[in-house]
Residue, then its C-alpha position, 0 to 999 in steps of 0.5 A: x488690562x485688556x481695555x488699556x491693551x486695546x486702547x494703546x493699539x487703537x492709538x497707534x493704529x489711528x497714528x499709523x493711518x494718518x501717517x500714510x495718509x499724510x505721506x500719500x497726500x505728500x507723494x501726491x503733491x510731489x508727483x503734481x509739482x514734477x508735471x507742472x515743472x515739466x509743463x513749465x519747462x523747469x527742472x524738477x528736484x524732490x530734494x534741495x541741494x546745498x546750493x539752494x541752501x546757500x543762496x537762502x541761509x541768510x534770509x529771516x525766513x530761514x533761521x526760524x525755529x528748527x528742523x528746517x526742509x525744503x523740497x520740491x524744488x522747481x528751477x530754470x533760467x529765465x533771461x539771465x535770472x535763476x528762478x527757484x520754486x520750493x517748499x519750505x517748512x520749519x517747526x517751532x514749540x517742542x513736544x505736544x505744543x509743537x507746530x509745522x509752518x510750511x509755505x512755497x517760496x520764490x527765490x529770484x537770483x540775478x547780478x541785475x539786482x543791488x538790493x539793500x538787505x530789507x525784510x517785508x511783512x504784513x503788519x500785525x498788532x503785535x508789530x504796532x506794539x513793538x513800533x510803539x515800544x521802539x522797534x524799527x518800522x519803515x513807513x511812507x508818509x505819502x503811503x498810509x495804507x502801505x504804512x498800515x499793512x506792512x511792516x518793512x525793517x532794513x538797517x540801510x534805511x536811505x537804500x531802502x527808501x530809495x527801492x521802495x518808490x511808488x509802483x512797489x509801494x502800490x503794488x504791495x497795498x494791493x496785495x497786502x499778504x506778501x512776505x519779501x525779503x531781499x538781499x544783494x542779488x537775491x529776493x524771495x517772495x512768499x505768504x506765510x503757512x501757505x503751500x501753493x497748490x500745484x495747479x496755481x503754481x504759474x500764477x504764483x510765479x507770475x507774482x513773483x515776477x511782478x514783485x522782482x519787476x517792481x525792483x529791477x526798474x528801480x535799478x534800471x535793470x531791465x534794459x527794456x525787457x518788461x517783466x511786468x505783466x508777462x504771461x508765464x505760459x507764453x514765456x515758457x513755450x517761447x523759451x522752449x521753441x528757442x532751445x528746440x531750435x537750438 
């Protein structure tokens, strides 16, 4: 009996220790992201507000699994684009077979986007099997590398083909691990199961802006303002200087 009690107490102690380690790591990540947000001129919130859920609830990412949560939310407006960076996770399975899927997501909202609804994800072997069985996968004969690397889906295939012209196709071919979803004036970009390190958040934002730019140019929406290749650090400094002068 004493051995049983000892083992129960041992496992309970290990569980408590692991919980405290994870909580401390999450607190450290929150503090580091808050510092990054301040440096980049973003507002920061530890928890997501209802408005964020209203923006992303229609995306496929946010319909997966259960116990969906969003936190470490960074937001600011660049030109006429609302930019939101946040951590998002959901859980699949149950009991000891459950699995948590965390990722950092970049959300862009602007009336200059008029996107057909689409979902783009890296293609895996099971996607190829599904395609062979009749599942949709929009391919481009002139860009076999893209078609081999990605699965592209959406009900408005003609509109999606018009959107994905050479620039976007070549960009994704060079970056074969991106997930992207678009719908109207909303666009999200992320890498599945990858939370961006706080010190790499500016580079992540840069990549999101590059993706956004490819689609905005197709919509003739930039009006001479090029986001491609923008220096995020310099842009934040410029915006902060403008705000200070105002």
